[in-house]
C-alpha positions as CSV (number, residue, x, y, z in Angstrom):
1,M,7.5,-13.4,-19.0
2,D,7.8,-14.7,-15.5
3,P,7.5,-18.5,-15.8
4,L,5.4,-18.8,-12.7
5,F,2.7,-16.5,-14.4
6,D,3.1,-17.3,-18.0
7,F,-0.4,-18.0,-19.5
8,T,0.8,-18.2,-23.2
9,G,-1.6,-20.4,-25.1
10,K,-4.2,-20.7,-22.3
11,I,-7.8,-19.8,-22.9
12,A,-9.6,-18.0,-20.0
13,V,-13.3,-17.4,-19.6
14,V,-14.3,-14.7,-17.2
15,T,-18.0,-14.0,-16.4
16,G,-18.7,-10.4,-15.3
17,G,-15.5,-9.6,-17.2
18,S,-16.4,-6.3,-18.7
19,R,-15.9,-4.2,-15.5
20,G,-14.8,-4.2,-11.9
21,L,-12.7,-7.0,-10.5
22,G,-13.6,-9.2,-13.5
23,Y,-12.1,-6.7,-15.9
24,R,-8.9,-6.5,-13.8
25,M,-8.6,-10.3,-13.9
26,V,-9.2,-10.4,-17.7
27,R,-6.5,-7.8,-18.3
28,A,-4.0,-9.5,-16.0
29,L,-4.4,-12.8,-17.7
30,A,-4.2,-11.2,-21.2
31,E,-1.1,-9.2,-20.3
32,R,0.6,-12.5,-19.4
33,G,-0.3,-14.3,-22.6
34,A,-3.8,-15.7,-22.2
35,D,-6.5,-15.5,-24.9
36,V,-9.8,-14.4,-23.3
37,V,-13.5,-14.8,-23.4
38,V,-15.2,-11.8,-21.8
39,A,-18.8,-12.6,-20.8
40,S,-21.6,-10.4,-19.3
41,R,-25.0,-9.2,-20.2
42,K,-24.0,-6.1,-22.1
43,I,-22.3,-7.1,-25.3
44,E,-21.0,-3.6,-26.1
45,A,-19.1,-3.5,-22.8
46,C,-17.6,-6.9,-23.5
47,E,-16.6,-5.9,-27.0
48,T,-14.9,-2.8,-25.7
49,V,-12.8,-4.9,-23.3
50,C,-12.0,-7.4,-26.0
51,E,-10.8,-4.6,-28.4
52,E,-8.4,-3.6,-25.6
53,M,-7.1,-7.1,-25.2
54,R,-6.6,-7.5,-28.9
55,G,-4.5,-4.4,-28.7
56,L,-2.3,-6.4,-26.4
57,G,-1.9,-9.0,-29.1
58,R,-4.4,-11.5,-27.6
59,R,-7.3,-13.2,-29.2
60,A,-10.5,-12.2,-27.4
61,L,-14.2,-13.1,-27.8
62,A,-17.1,-11.1,-26.4
63,V,-20.2,-13.1,-25.4
64,S,-23.5,-11.7,-24.1
65,M,-25.0,-14.0,-21.5
66,H,-26.9,-14.1,-18.2
67,A,-24.7,-16.0,-15.8
68,G,-27.7,-17.1,-13.7
69,R,-29.4,-19.1,-16.5
70,W,-28.3,-22.6,-17.3
71,D,-29.1,-22.5,-21.0
72,E,-26.9,-19.4,-21.4
73,C,-24.2,-21.0,-19.3
74,D,-24.2,-24.0,-21.6
75,A,-24.2,-21.7,-24.7
76,L,-21.2,-19.8,-23.3
77,L,-19.1,-22.9,-22.9
78,D,-20.2,-24.2,-26.3
79,T,-19.2,-20.9,-27.9
80,A,-15.8,-20.8,-26.1
81,W,-15.0,-24.4,-27.1
82,D,-16.2,-23.9,-30.7
83,H,-14.1,-20.7,-31.1
84,F,-10.9,-21.7,-29.3
85,G,-11.1,-25.4,-29.1
86,A,-10.7,-25.6,-25.3
87,V,-11.0,-23.6,-22.1
88,D,-8.2,-23.9,-19.6
89,I,-9.3,-21.3,-17.0
90,L,-12.9,-20.5,-15.9
91,V,-13.4,-17.5,-13.6
92,N,-17.0,-17.5,-12.1
93,N,-17.0,-13.8,-11.2
94,A,-20.5,-12.5,-12.0
95,G,-22.7,-11.7,-9.0
96,M,-25.1,-9.3,-7.3
97,S,-25.6,-8.0,-3.8
98,P,-28.7,-5.9,-3.4
99,A,-29.2,-4.6,0.2
100,M,-32.5,-4.5,2.0
101,P,-34.0,-5.7,5.2
102,S,-34.5,-9.5,5.0
103,H,-38.3,-9.3,5.8
104,E,-38.6,-7.2,2.6
105,V,-36.9,-9.6,0.3
106,T,-39.3,-10.9,-2.4
107,E,-39.2,-14.4,-3.8
108,K,-38.3,-12.9,-7.2
109,L,-35.3,-11.0,-5.8
110,F,-34.2,-14.0,-3.7
111,D,-34.3,-16.2,-6.8
112,S,-32.4,-13.7,-8.8
113,V,-29.6,-13.4,-6.2
114,V,-29.3,-17.2,-5.8
115,N,-29.4,-17.9,-9.5
116,L,-26.6,-15.4,-10.3
117,N,-24.4,-16.1,-7.3
118,F,-24.7,-19.9,-7.1
119,K,-27.1,-21.7,-9.5
120,G,-25.4,-20.4,-12.6
121,P,-21.8,-20.7,-11.3
122,F,-22.5,-24.3,-10.3
123,R,-23.7,-25.1,-13.9
124,L,-20.7,-23.4,-15.5
125,A,-18.2,-25.0,-13.1
126,A,-19.6,-28.5,-13.3
127,Q,-19.9,-28.5,-17.1
128,A,-16.5,-26.9,-17.6
129,A,-14.9,-29.3,-15.1
130,K,-16.3,-32.3,-17.0
131,R,-14.9,-31.1,-20.3
132,M,-11.5,-30.3,-18.7
133,F,-11.4,-33.6,-17.0
134,D,-12.3,-35.5,-20.2
135,R,-9.6,-33.6,-22.1
136,A,-7.0,-34.6,-19.5
137,E,-8.2,-38.3,-19.6
138,A,-7.6,-38.2,-23.3
139,G,-4.0,-37.1,-22.8
140,G,-4.4,-33.3,-22.9
141,P,-4.0,-30.7,-20.1
142,G,-6.4,-30.3,-17.3
143,G,-7.9,-27.0,-16.2
144,C,-8.5,-24.5,-13.4
145,I,-11.7,-23.0,-12.0
146,I,-11.8,-20.0,-9.8
147,N,-15.1,-19.2,-8.1
148,V,-15.2,-15.6,-6.8
149,S,-17.0,-15.4,-3.5
150,S,-17.0,-12.7,-0.9
151,S,-16.0,-11.9,2.6
152,G,-19.7,-11.7,3.2
153,S,-19.9,-15.5,3.0
154,L,-17.7,-15.8,6.1
155,M,-19.1,-13.2,8.4
156,P,-22.5,-11.9,9.6
157,L,-23.9,-9.7,6.9
158,P,-27.2,-8.1,7.9
159,Q,-29.6,-6.9,5.1
160,T,-27.8,-8.9,2.4
161,V,-28.6,-12.4,3.7
162,P,-29.4,-14.0,0.4
163,Y,-26.1,-12.7,-1.0
164,G,-23.9,-13.9,1.8
165,S,-25.7,-17.3,1.9
166,S,-25.4,-17.8,-1.8
167,K,-21.7,-17.0,-1.7
168,A,-21.3,-19.4,1.3
169,A,-22.9,-22.1,-0.9
170,L,-20.3,-21.2,-3.6
171,N,-17.5,-21.9,-1.1
172,A,-18.9,-25.3,-0.3
173,M,-19.3,-26.0,-4.0
174,S,-15.7,-25.4,-4.7
175,R,-14.5,-27.9,-2.2
176,S,-16.8,-30.6,-3.5
177,L,-16.0,-30.0,-7.1
178,A,-12.3,-30.0,-6.3
179,W,-12.7,-33.6,-5.1
180,E,-15.1,-34.7,-7.8
181,Y,-12.9,-33.7,-10.8
182,A,-9.5,-34.4,-9.3
183,P,-6.7,-34.9,-10.2
184,H,-7.1,-33.1,-13.5
185,V,-9.1,-30.0,-12.5
186,R,-8.3,-27.6,-9.8
187,V,-11.2,-25.7,-8.2
188,N,-10.6,-22.9,-5.7
189,T,-12.5,-20.0,-4.2
190,L,-11.2,-16.4,-4.2
191,S,-12.9,-14.3,-1.5
192,P,-12.5,-10.5,-2.0
193,G,-13.4,-8.0,0.7
194,A,-14.2,-4.3,0.1
195,F,-12.8,-3.0,-3.2
196,R,-13.3,0.4,-4.8
197,T,-15.2,-0.8,-7.9
198,D,-18.4,0.6,-9.3
199,I,-20.2,-0.7,-6.3
200,V,-18.8,2.0,-4.1
201,K,-21.0,4.6,-5.8
202,A,-23.8,3.3,-3.5
203,W,-21.7,3.7,-0.4
204,P,-22.2,6.9,1.7
205,D,-18.5,7.7,1.6
206,Q,-17.9,6.4,-2.0
207,G,-15.4,3.9,-0.6
208,E,-13.0,6.6,0.6
209,G,-13.5,6.2,4.3
210,P,-11.9,3.9,6.8
211,I,-13.3,0.3,7.3
212,P,-12.7,-2.1,10.2
213,T,-9.9,-4.1,8.9
214,P,-6.2,-4.4,9.8
215,R,-5.4,-2.5,6.6
216,G,-8.0,0.1,7.4
217,H,-9.4,1.0,3.9
218,A,-11.0,-0.5,0.8
219,A,-8.7,-1.9,-1.8
220,D,-7.9,-0.6,-5.3
221,P,-9.3,-3.0,-7.9
222,D,-5.9,-3.9,-9.3
223,E,-5.1,-5.4,-5.9
224,I,-7.1,-8.5,-6.8
225,V,-4.7,-9.4,-9.5
226,T,-1.9,-11.3,-7.7
227,A,-4.4,-13.4,-5.8
228,A,-6.2,-14.4,-9.0
229,L,-2.9,-15.1,-10.9
230,F,-1.8,-17.3,-8.0
231,L,-4.9,-19.5,-8.2
232,A,-4.9,-19.5,-12.0
233,S,-1.2,-20.3,-12.5
234,P,-0.2,-23.9,-13.5
235,A,2.5,-23.4,-10.9
236,S,-0.2,-23.7,-8.2
237,I,-0.6,-27.4,-8.9
238,N,-0.9,-28.3,-5.3
239,V,-3.6,-25.7,-4.5
240,T,-7.1,-27.0,-4.9
241,G,-10.3,-27.0,-2.8
242,S,-8.9,-23.9,-1.1
243,L,-10.4,-20.5,-0.1
244,V,-8.0,-17.6,-0.6
245,R,-9.0,-14.4,1.2
246,C,-8.1,-11.1,-0.4
247,D,-9.9,-8.9,2.1
248,G,-7.3,-6.9,4.0
249,G,-7.8,-9.1,7.0
250,Q,-11.5,-8.2,7.3
251,H,-12.5,-10.9,9.7
């Protein structure tokens, strides 16, 4: 095991962990020793991923939850702490990005996007950070939180304004929480660009065409792994309050 990326004995919670970039991060952490909590709305999908992680020799717990609802966020943390005794890494990955003209966005849709992309992640991050901080104050280890944002939070994004705006709020949240729960808890933002996950099924070219970035094309999902491991690693002790772009130089 590379000592810079050895997560043996660490407990990682990943929302939206049953598919897409969330799944890639779950697997990357588990392959390097972490036990995992896989959370999403579909328990069957979570359990399928957990079975795969158990096949790697890891402990894994599947939790069905809606990451935009505070009571379910609290229940996720309670379940993880009760089952494993602690959480070392939280990855706020769940999100949604429906596209439509801004003047057609309903209040219900607006609230759904903001709840999942910002309101819920705030609750999870704040409550996890408090528990991590208190554990460190009592003589234990601290913790690490990664909030998964989007290149859409940093550039004009017509027809997905609630999405880009809620992710921009997530960016600001990370910086503030990094200060509030220092020095025991590191909080960073990971900002992906275009990746060939399930979302490309809605793209006209299925994610195969060129895009206006220096790299010129959408990334394979596994290409999120090294950025996530960098932020999660205890070796990144001096990295907090940062926004790490993994977008092929998109903007």
